[in-house]
Backbone as CSV, one residue per row, in Angstrom:
resi,resn,N_x,N_y,N_z,CA_x,CA_y,CA_z,C_x,C_y,C_z
1,MET,218.680,23.226,-110.296,217.723,22.162,-110.561,217.398,21.404,-109.284
2,LYS,218.412,21.213,-108.439,218.204,20.511,-107.172,217.231,21.283,-106.296
3,CYS,217.339,22.614,-106.329,216.450,23.453,-105.537,214.997,23.267,-105.971
4,PHE,214.798,23.190,-107.295,213.447,22.997,-107.817,212.872,21.647,-107.397
5,SER,213.657,20.582,-107.534,213.153,19.255,-107.179,212.933,19.122,-105.677
6,ASP,213.719,19.859,-104.873,213.483,19.842,-103.431,212.218,20.607,-103.069
7,SER,211.965,21.689,-103.789,210.797,22.517,-103.491,209.502,21.884,-103.996
8,PHE,209.591,21.213,-105.129,208.416,20.592,-105.731,208.685,19.105,-105.963
9,PRO,208.591,18.305,-104.922,208.885,16.877,-105.098,207.806,16.209,-105.945
10,LEU,208.210,15.138,-106.610,207.262,14.384,-107.414,206.238,13.703,-106.515
11,LYS,205.033,13.752,-106.947,203.968,13.093,-106.198,203.982,11.612,-106.547
12,LYS,204.072,10.787,-105.529,204.096,9.347,-105.765,202.669,8.832,-105.820
13,LYS,202.400,8.056,-106.849,201.066,7.488,-106.997,200.983,6.186,-106.232
14,LYS,199.859,6.002,-105.621,199.619,4.771,-104.881,199.036,3.743,-105.839
15,GLU,199.605,2.551,-105.827,199.108,1.482,-106.687,197.750,1.023,-106.164
16,VAL,196.785,0.989,-107.051,195.449,0.546,-106.684,195.202,-0.789,-107.377
17,ARG,194.850,-1.776,-106.586,194.574,-3.101,-107.145,193.175,-3.109,-107.726
18,LYS,193.092,-3.381,-108.995,191.796,-3.418,-109.648,191.106,-4.729,-109.318
19,VAL,189.827,-4.624,-109.062,189.044,-5.797,-108.717,188.492,-6.411,-109.990
20,LYS,188.782,-7.664,-110.177,188.255,-8.381,-111.326,187.231,-9.387,-110.823
21,ILE,186.050,-9.318,-111.369,185.010,-10.252,-110.978,185.257,-11.568,-111.691
22,LYS,185.218,-12.634,-110.924,185.416,-13.950,-111.528,184.185,-14.302,-112.349
23,VAL,184.388,-14.503,-113.605,183.286,-14.856,-114.486,183.229,-16.356,-114.681
24,ALA,184.332,-17.032,-114.405,184.430,-18.455,-114.699,183.451,-19.291,-113.883
25,GLU,182.950,-18.752,-112.761,182.002,-19.515,-111.955,180.693,-19.742,-112.701
26,ASN,180.326,-18.812,-113.532,179.058,-18.885,-114.231,179.340,-18.994,-115.725
27,SER,179.148,-20.186,-116.284,179.491,-20.396,-117.688,178.585,-19.592,-118.618
28,ASP,177.316,-19.375,-118.231,176.425,-18.570,-119.060,176.929,-17.138,-119.145
29,LEU,177.383,-16.605,-118.018,177.904,-15.247,-117.999,179.193,-15.154,-118.808
30,GLU,180.001,-16.184,-118.744,181.240,-16.198,-119.523,180.928,-16.226,-121.022
31,GLN,179.928,-17.000,-121.408,179.544,-17.052,-122.815,178.992,-15.705,-123.281
32,LEU,178.202,-15.051,-122.425,177.691,-13.734,-122.777,178.826,-12.729,-122.934
33,LYS,179.791,-12.777,-122.028,180.926,-11.858,-122.102,181.717,-12.089,-123.385
34,ASN,181.967,-13.348,-123.722,182.684,-13.658,-124.967,181.886,-13.201,-126.187
35,GLY,180.567,-13.349,-126.119,179.723,-12.890,-127.218,179.771,-11.380,-127.384
36,VAL,179.750,-10.656,-126.266,179.828,-9.199,-126.325,181.164,-8.761,-126.920
37,GLU,182.242,-9.407,-126.502,183.556,-9.051,-127.040,183.649,-9.355,-128.537
38,ALA,183.081,-10.466,-128.964,183.127,-10.822,-130.386,182.292,-9.850,-131.214
39,VAL,181.095,-9.539,-130.747,180.234,-8.624,-131.491,180.827,-7.215,-131.485
40,ASP,181.492,-6.841,-130.396,182.152,-5.545,-130.341,183.267,-5.460,-131.385
41,ALA,184.020,-6.537,-131.536,185.075,-6.551,-132.554,184.474,-6.427,-133.954
42,ILE,183.363,-7.109,-134.189,182.696,-7.020,-135.497,182.186,-5.600,-135.728
43,HIS,181.615,-5.013,-134.675,181.085,-3.654,-134.795,182.196,-2.643,-135.085
44,ARG,183.358,-2.827,-134.472,184.474,-1.900,-134.724,184.981,-1.992,-136.155
45,VAL,184.867,-3.173,-136.750,185.326,-3.338,-138.129,184.268,-2.821,-139.107
46,ASN,183.026,-3.242,-138.931,181.968,-2.888,-139.885,181.512,-1.443,-139.754
47,LYS,181.322,-0.967,-138.535,180.871,0.399,-138.252,179.563,0.739,-138.962
48,ASP,178.601,-0.184,-138.891,177.293,0.096,-139.454,176.240,-0.033,-138.355
49,GLU,175.006,0.337,-138.692,173.953,0.389,-137.683,173.498,-0.999,-137.233
50,THR,173.466,-1.962,-138.130,172.998,-3.290,-137.732,173.969,-3.940,-136.744
51,SER,175.264,-3.815,-136.994,176.226,-4.388,-136.045,176.189,-3.638,-134.719
52,ARG,175.915,-2.322,-134.773,175.793,-1.545,-133.540,174.580,-2.007,-132.730
53,ASP,173.463,-2.250,-133.418,172.258,-2.711,-132.729,172.464,-4.099,-132.121
54,ILE,173.142,-4.964,-132.848,173.424,-6.309,-132.319,174.343,-6.202,-131.113
55,TYR,175.344,-5.330,-131.203,176.255,-5.129,-130.068,175.489,-4.623,-128.856
56,ARG,174.608,-3.653,-129.062,173.819,-3.118,-127.937,172.938,-4.199,-127.309
57,MET,172.354,-5.061,-128.158,171.505,-6.133,-127.648,172.328,-7.105,-126.793
58,PHE,173.501,-7.511,-127.284,174.355,-8.416,-126.518,174.808,-7.769,-125.212
59,ARG,175.202,-6.487,-125.289,175.661,-5.785,-124.096,174.535,-5.666,-123.070
60,LYS,173.307,-5.436,-123.525,172.164,-5.328,-122.623,171.900,-6.668,-121.937
61,GLN,171.981,-7.769,-122.686,171.801,-9.092,-122.086,172.876,-9.365,-121.037
62,TYR,174.115,-8.982,-121.343,175.226,-9.196,-120.406,175.031,-8.371,-119.135
63,LYS,174.644,-7.103,-119.292,174.413,-6.253,-118.126,173.242,-6.759,-117.298
64,ASN,172.193,-7.250,-117.949,171.053,-7.806,-117.215,171.460,-9.048,-116.425
65,ALA,172.322,-9.882,-117.012,172.786,-11.083,-116.309,173.622,-10.698,-115.087
66,ILE,174.482,-9.699,-115.237,175.273,-9.232,-114.093,174.352,-8.639,-113.029
67,GLY,173.354,-7.878,-113.458,172.393,-7.311,-112.516,171.645,-8.384,-111.745
68,GLU,171.298,-9.467,-112.423,170.604,-10.579,-111.760,171.498,-11.215,-110.702
69,ILE,172.774,-11.380,-111.022,173.710,-11.944,-110.041,173.851,-11.019,-108.844
70,LEU,173.935,-9.714,-109.100,174.038,-8.751,-108.007,172.782,-8.762,-107.135
71,ARG,171.627,-8.887,-107.780,170.380,-8.942,-106.997,170.338,-10.182,-106.103
72,THR,170.821,-11.313,-106.607,170.831,-12.509,-105.759,171.783,-12.338,-104.585
73,HIS,172.942,-11.679,-104.822,173.859,-11.415,-103.717,173.228,-10.477,-102.688
74,LEU,172.535,-9.435,-103.160,171.898,-8.502,-102.233,170.787,-9.177,-101.431
75,GLU,170.013,-10.040,-102.075,168.970,-10.768,-101.356,169.570,-11.679,-100.297
76,LYS,170.690,-12.308,-100.630,171.371,-13.170,-99.670,171.839,-12.353,-98.463
77,ILE,172.355,-11.151,-98.727,172.836,-10.295,-97.638,171.672,-9.805,-96.792
78,LYS,170.580,-9.388,-97.431,169.428,-8.871,-96.690,168.769,-9.935,-95.825
79,SER,168.739,-11.160,-96.309,168.026,-12.209,-95.587,168.881,-12.918,-94.534
80,SER,170.161,-12.572,-94.437,171.027,-13.272,-93.484,170.884,-12.683,-92.083
81,ALA,171.228,-13.499,-91.093,171.170,-13.053,-89.700,172.310,-12.088,-89.390
82,ASN,173.462,-12.275,-90.013,174.611,-11.407,-89.799,175.012,-10.818,-91.155
83,PRO,174.461,-9.636,-91.509,174.706,-9.081,-92.843,176.175,-8.717,-93.106
84,GLN,176.898,-8.291,-92.060,178.306,-7.919,-92.268,179.136,-9.132,-92.681
85,ARG,178.925,-10.234,-91.991,179.672,-11.450,-92.309,179.323,-11.942,-93.715
86,THR,178.051,-11.920,-94.030,177.619,-12.372,-95.348,178.162,-11.457,-96.443
87,THR,178.190,-10.152,-96.171,178.748,-9.207,-97.144,180.204,-9.523,-97.426
88,TRP,180.979,-9.754,-96.367,182.396,-10.069,-96.573,182.592,-11.420,-97.255
89,ARG,181.722,-12.352,-96.990,181.830,-13.640,-97.688,181.552,-13.482,-99.182
90,VAL,180.565,-12.648,-99.513,180.263,-12.402,-100.929,181.427,-11.679,-101.586
91,ILE,181.959,-10.656,-100.913,183.089,-9.894,-101.474,184.289,-10.805,-101.680
92,ASN,184.609,-11.604,-100.687,185.758,-12.501,-100.815,185.549,-13.553,-101.900
93,ALA,184.319,-14.006,-102.060,184.045,-14.980,-103.119,184.245,-14.364,-104.501
94,ILE,183.967,-13.066,-104.626,184.114,-12.396,-105.909,185.571,-12.025,-106.168
95,ILE,186.246,-11.511,-105.152,187.596,-10.967,-105.337,188.668,-12.041,-105.364
96,ARG,188.542,-13.053,-104.563,189.608,-14.049,-104.447,189.958,-14.643,-105.793
97,GLU,191.235,-14.766,-106.019,191.703,-15.348,-107.264,191.538,-16.865,-107.200
98,PRO,191.234,-17.479,-108.318,191.042,-18.931,-108.304,192.360,-19.660,-108.045
99,THR,192.248,-20.785,-107.420,193.445,-21.586,-107.193,193.726,-22.412,-108.434
100,PHE,194.989,-22.618,-108.709,195.371,-23.329,-109.914,195.832,-24.744,-109.612
101,LYS,195.460,-25.293,-108.479,195.880,-26.639,-108.117,195.224,-27.695,-108.993
102,ASP,193.977,-27.435,-109.383,193.223,-28.437,-110.132,193.489,-28.391,-111.633
103,LEU,194.183,-27.368,-112.109,194.431,-27.251,-113.542,195.542,-28.207,-113.967
104,LYS,195.318,-28.844,-115.076,196.325,-29.754,-115.627,196.717,-29.261,-117.012
105,CYS,197.986,-29.174,-117.247,198.496,-28.688,-118.521,198.469,-29.828,-119.536
106,THR,197.834,-29.594,-120.655,197.772,-30.608,-121.704,198.733,-30.299,-122.841
107,THR,199.365,-29.135,-122.778,200.308,-28.739,-123.812,201.679,-29.323,-123.506
108,THR,202.278,-29.938,-124.501,203.610,-30.507,-124.308,204.662,-29.421,-124.502
109,ALA,205.861,-29.724,-124.088,206.960,-28.769,-124.218,207.262,-28.485,-125.682
110,ASP,207.162,-29.509,-126.534,207.425,-29.310,-127.965,206.395,-28.383,-128.603
111,GLU,205.116,-28.542,-128.228,204.083,-27.663,-128.761,204.310,-26.220,-128.323
112,LEU,204.709,-26.038,-127.072,204.993,-24.710,-126.568,206.197,-24.093,-127.288
113,LYS,207.197,-24.892,-127.537,208.386,-24.432,-128.259,208.018,-24.002,-129.678
114,LYS,207.177,-24.797,-130.349,206.741,-24.449,-131.697,205.944,-23.146,-131.697
115,LEU,205.091,-22.967,-130.689,204.289,-21.749,-130.590,205.188,-20.523,-130.450
116,PHE,206.144,-20.574,-129.522,207.042,-19.437,-129.335,207.900,-19.189,-130.571
117,ASN,208.352,-20.262,-131.221,209.139,-20.089,-132.439,208.323,-19.435,-133.547
118,ASN,207.063,-19.841,-133.684,206.200,-19.240,-134.703,205.939,-17.774,-134.421
119,VAL,205.669,-17.452,-133.175,205.408,-16.060,-132.814,206.648,-15.220,-133.066
120,PHE,207.801,-15.701,-132.624,209.044,-14.966,-132.824,209.349,-14.811,-134.309
121,PHE,209.197,-15.897,-135.062,209.491,-15.848,-136.489,208.584,-14.855,-137.192
122,ASN,207.278,-14.873,-136.865,206.338,-13.955,-137.514,206.666,-12.503,-137.192
123,LYS,206.983,-12.209,-135.945,207.333,-10.839,-135.566,208.635,-10.416,-136.236
124,PHE,209.636,-11.267,-136.174,210.942,-10.945,-136.736,210.844,-10.774,-138.250
125,TYR,210.111,-11.670,-138.901,209.975,-11.629,-140.352,209.230,-10.379,-140.776
126,ARG,208.174,-10.010,-140.045,207.378,-8.839,-140.386,208.229,-7.567,-140.279
127,TYR,209.045,-7.459,-139.241,209.867,-6.259,-139.073,210.968,-6.187,-140.122
128,ASN,211.477,-7.315,-140.575,212.511,-7.295,-141.605,211.942,-6.919,-142.967
129,LEU,210.661,-7.183,-143.200,210.065,-6.822,-144.489,209.793,-5.336,-144.581
130,GLU,209.529,-4.708,-143.451,209.151,-3.282,-143.474,210.311,-2.366,-143.598
């Protein structure tokens, strides 16, 4: 077995960091995204043509809004004196994770404790019934 593993070593996969576009900067885009997710959930449950058409309409509006944002970024890059610098500024603005310094927690420790207790109780109770 050692001979086999020496001859054919396991290929190690390289971790790739997925890029997440910050949606929180644009509240309209965030609302569209939430709407698409909600309509998608409804469509998965109902599985009829009207919910599919509504889902497609919401998804089209969301894609058009993203396209509009991309077009504004491209126009900004094209019209700048230094396109490379502007490109990196746009990329960094999209990729950078938001800072959490300004966030204030409004949840008390007791509320958090109740939440975890409820979640644990519901999971534990459900498994004991089955």
